[in-house]
C-alpha positions as CSV (number, residue, x, y, z in Angstrom):
1,M,13.1,-16.0,24.1
2,E,11.0,-19.0,24.5
3,L,8.4,-16.7,26.7
4,F,8.1,-14.9,23.4
5,D,8.6,-17.9,21.2
6,G,7.4,-21.2,23.1
7,T,8.7,-24.2,22.9
8,M,7.8,-26.8,19.3
9,E,4.9,-28.4,20.8
10,Q,3.1,-25.2,22.1
11,R,3.3,-23.6,18.6
12,E,2.3,-26.8,16.7
13,K,-0.8,-26.6,19.3
14,L,-1.7,-23.1,18.9
15,L,-1.1,-23.6,14.6
16,G,-3.4,-26.4,15.1
17,Q,-6.1,-24.5,17.2
18,L,-5.5,-21.1,14.8
19,F,-5.6,-23.2,11.1
20,P,-9.0,-24.9,11.3
21,K,-10.5,-21.2,12.1
22,L,-8.7,-19.4,8.9
23,E,-9.8,-22.4,6.8
24,T,-13.5,-22.0,7.9
25,Y,-13.3,-18.2,7.6
26,Y,-11.6,-18.7,3.6
27,R,-14.1,-21.7,3.2
28,E,-17.4,-19.7,4.2
29,T,-16.5,-15.9,3.8
30,K,-19.3,-15.2,1.8
31,Q,-22.0,-16.8,4.2
32,L,-21.1,-13.8,6.6
33,P,-22.7,-10.2,5.8
34,V,-20.6,-7.9,4.4
35,S,-20.6,-5.6,7.1
36,S,-23.0,-4.7,9.7
37,E,-23.9,-1.5,11.9
38,W,-21.1,-0.9,14.4
39,D,-21.6,-0.2,18.0
40,V,-18.6,1.6,19.3
41,D,-19.0,1.1,23.1
42,E,-19.5,-2.8,22.3
43,I,-16.4,-3.1,20.3
44,R,-14.4,-1.1,23.0
45,S,-15.5,-3.2,25.5
46,Y,-14.8,-6.5,23.6
47,A,-11.2,-5.3,21.9
48,S,-10.2,-4.6,26.0
49,A,-11.7,-7.6,27.8
50,F,-8.0,-8.8,28.6
51,D,-5.9,-7.2,31.5
52,L,-2.5,-6.6,29.6
53,E,-0.7,-6.1,32.7
54,S,-0.7,-9.6,34.0
55,G,-0.7,-11.4,30.3
56,N,-2.9,-13.6,28.8
57,K,-2.9,-17.4,27.2
58,A,-1.9,-17.3,23.8
59,A,-4.8,-19.9,23.2
60,T,-7.6,-17.7,24.3
61,V,-6.2,-14.2,22.8
62,L,-6.3,-16.2,19.1
63,D,-9.7,-17.1,19.8
64,H,-10.6,-13.5,21.2
65,V,-9.0,-12.4,18.1
66,Y,-10.4,-14.1,15.3
67,E,-14.0,-14.0,17.0
68,G,-13.5,-10.2,16.9
69,L,-12.3,-10.3,13.6
70,T,-15.6,-12.4,12.6
71,K,-18.2,-10.6,13.8
72,Y,-16.7,-6.7,13.9
73,H,-15.2,-6.4,10.9
74,V,-15.9,-5.4,7.0
75,H,-15.2,-8.6,5.2
76,T,-13.3,-7.1,1.9
77,P,-12.1,-10.7,1.1
78,H,-16.3,-11.2,0.7
79,P,-17.7,-11.4,-3.4
80,N,-20.0,-9.0,-2.8
81,Y,-17.6,-6.2,-0.9
82,F,-16.9,-3.5,-4.0
83,G,-15.3,-0.7,-1.6
84,L,-12.0,-0.6,-2.2
85,F,-9.5,-2.8,-4.6
86,N,-9.2,-5.6,-1.7
87,P,-10.0,-8.4,-3.8
88,R,-9.8,-11.7,-1.8
89,A,-6.1,-13.0,-1.2
90,G,-5.3,-16.1,-3.3
91,Y,-4.6,-19.2,-1.0
92,T,-0.6,-19.3,-2.3
93,S,-0.7,-15.2,-1.0
94,I,-1.8,-16.4,2.2
95,L,1.2,-18.9,2.5
96,A,4.1,-16.4,1.2
97,D,2.9,-14.0,3.9
98,L,3.3,-16.9,6.3
99,I,7.0,-17.5,4.7
100,T,7.8,-14.1,4.8
101,A,6.5,-13.3,8.4
102,T,9.1,-16.6,9.5
103,F,11.9,-15.2,7.5
104,N,11.6,-12.1,7.9
105,P,13.9,-11.4,4.9
106,Q,15.7,-7.8,4.9
107,M,15.0,-6.5,1.5
108,A,17.3,-3.0,1.9
109,S,20.3,-5.0,1.4
110,W,20.8,-7.7,-1.7
111,S,23.9,-9.1,0.7
112,H,21.6,-9.7,3.7
113,A,18.8,-11.4,1.2
114,P,20.1,-12.3,-2.3
115,F,17.5,-15.0,-2.9
116,A,14.7,-12.4,-2.0
117,N,16.0,-9.8,-3.8
118,E,16.5,-11.8,-7.2
119,I,13.5,-13.0,-6.7
120,E,12.0,-9.2,-6.5
121,N,13.9,-8.4,-9.7
122,L,12.6,-11.3,-11.8
123,M,8.9,-10.1,-11.0
124,I,9.8,-6.7,-12.0
125,R,10.9,-7.9,-15.1
126,A,7.9,-9.6,-15.5
127,F,5.6,-7.0,-14.8
128,G,7.6,-4.3,-16.9
129,K,7.4,-6.7,-19.9
130,R,4.0,-6.9,-19.4
131,F,3.7,-2.9,-20.0
132,G,6.3,-2.9,-22.9
133,Y,9.3,-2.1,-21.2
134,R,12.7,-3.1,-22.2
135,V,13.9,-5.8,-20.1
136,D,17.7,-4.5,-20.6
137,A,16.6,-0.9,-19.5
138,M,14.1,-1.6,-16.6
139,E,14.2,-1.1,-12.6
140,G,11.3,-0.6,-9.9
141,T,10.3,-1.2,-6.7
142,F,7.4,-3.1,-4.9
143,C,5.4,-0.6,-3.0
144,A,3.0,-1.6,-0.2
145,G,0.2,0.2,-1.3
146,G,-0.9,3.1,-3.6
147,A,-0.2,5.7,-1.7
148,E,3.5,4.5,-1.1
149,S,3.6,4.4,-4.9
150,N,2.0,7.7,-5.3
151,L,5.0,9.2,-3.6
152,T,7.7,7.3,-4.5
153,A,6.7,8.3,-8.4
154,V,6.6,11.9,-6.9
155,L,9.8,11.6,-5.6
156,A,11.3,9.7,-8.7
157,A,10.2,12.6,-11.0
158,L,11.7,14.9,-8.7
159,N,15.0,13.4,-9.0
160,S,15.1,13.1,-12.9
161,H,13.9,16.4,-13.4
162,F,16.0,18.0,-10.5
163,P,19.3,16.3,-10.2
164,D,20.6,18.4,-7.2
165,F,16.8,17.7,-5.3
166,N,18.4,14.5,-3.9
167,Q,21.2,16.2,-2.0
168,N,20.0,19.7,-1.4
169,G,16.1,19.0,-1.7
170,V,13.5,21.9,-2.0
171,R,15.5,24.6,-0.6
172,G,18.3,23.9,-3.7
173,L,15.5,24.3,-6.4
174,T,15.9,27.8,-8.5
175,A,12.4,27.1,-9.9
176,K,8.9,26.1,-8.3
177,P,8.0,22.7,-9.6
178,V,4.4,21.8,-10.9
179,L,2.6,18.8,-11.3
180,Y,-0.4,17.9,-12.9
181,C,-3.1,15.6,-12.4
182,S,-6.6,15.0,-13.2
183,S,-9.6,16.2,-11.0
184,E,-10.0,12.2,-10.2
185,S,-6.8,11.4,-9.4
186,H,-6.4,9.9,-6.0
187,H,-5.6,12.5,-2.4
188,S,-2.3,10.7,-2.2
189,I,-1.0,12.9,-4.7
190,V,-1.8,16.2,-2.8
191,K,-0.6,14.5,0.0
192,A,2.9,13.2,-1.8
193,A,3.6,17.0,-2.3
194,K,3.5,18.0,1.4
195,L,5.7,15.2,2.0
196,T,8.5,15.9,-0.5
197,G,7.9,19.7,0.5
198,L,6.4,21.0,-2.4
199,G,3.8,21.4,-1.0
200,A,0.0,21.3,-2.1
201,T,0.1,24.2,-4.6
202,A,2.6,22.7,-6.5
203,V,-0.4,20.1,-7.6
204,R,-2.4,21.8,-10.8
205,S,-6.2,19.6,-10.9
206,I,-6.8,19.4,-14.5
207,P,-10.3,18.8,-15.1
208,V,-12.1,16.0,-16.8
209,L,-13.8,15.2,-20.2
210,D,-17.3,13.2,-19.9
211,D,-15.6,10.0,-20.3
212,L,-13.6,11.2,-17.0
213,T,-10.0,11.1,-18.7
214,M,-8.2,14.3,-18.8
215,N,-8.9,17.3,-21.1
216,T,-5.8,17.6,-22.5
217,V,-6.7,20.8,-24.1
218,L,-6.7,22.2,-20.9
219,L,-3.6,20.7,-19.4
220,K,-1.6,22.1,-22.5
221,E,-2.9,25.7,-21.4
222,Q,-2.1,25.2,-18.0
223,I,1.6,23.9,-18.7
224,A,2.2,27.2,-21.0
225,E,0.7,29.5,-18.3
226,D,2.8,28.2,-15.8
227,R,5.9,28.1,-17.9
228,R,5.7,32.1,-18.5
229,S,4.7,32.5,-14.6
230,G,8.4,31.0,-13.6
231,F,6.7,27.6,-12.7
232,Q,9.0,24.4,-14.0
233,P,6.4,21.6,-14.7
234,F,8.4,18.0,-13.7
235,M,5.4,15.6,-13.4
236,I,2.2,14.6,-15.4
237,V,0.2,11.8,-13.3
238,G,-1.8,9.8,-15.6
239,T,-5.2,7.9,-13.9
240,G,-6.6,4.6,-15.2
């Protein structure tokens, strides 16, 4: 195990080498260009500078990775980055990631990580209360991102509307399920329909009004038409 873990002295030395660099980046991100024009061959050459067969010194690798991310990277923590919802992480969140990586809590089972599970439940109740849900009738889970969240929502709606779905899947459905989202919805809704076995055609894209809200008149018409055609609506996706 020492091959991977190193000694306490080695770990302290590596952390002491890396921490000042990360602090410099955190403190001075705004002085870097948000993005640059990339040269693919140059980046591939830099990324493959080490011999993976013979191994490399950890200290050298840390410097190499830090420099590579500093030079060849869209700096999403930059205050002038407006691409996607990747806000600058609060410093306590960075420390939380370090704690999580060290303890590696297994959240699938309460018995393996009771404290971490109860912290998650506490946060779910806190968020749910903010959204107006009743604390005594609230459940939830944290997801890694929007795509996983949308997939979870589609699965929850399927299991709620079709009680046999969990055991029999789409093969056990007696009607063709359809769900509705606006034309401005994220593509992960269609991806979720594919992953759950419904297929892309199960997603009804509803046009939006001038203010980009879903046209609910057309939504009602589409739902009525689908029901007449033998489809079974089970979900409406709201977009904020």
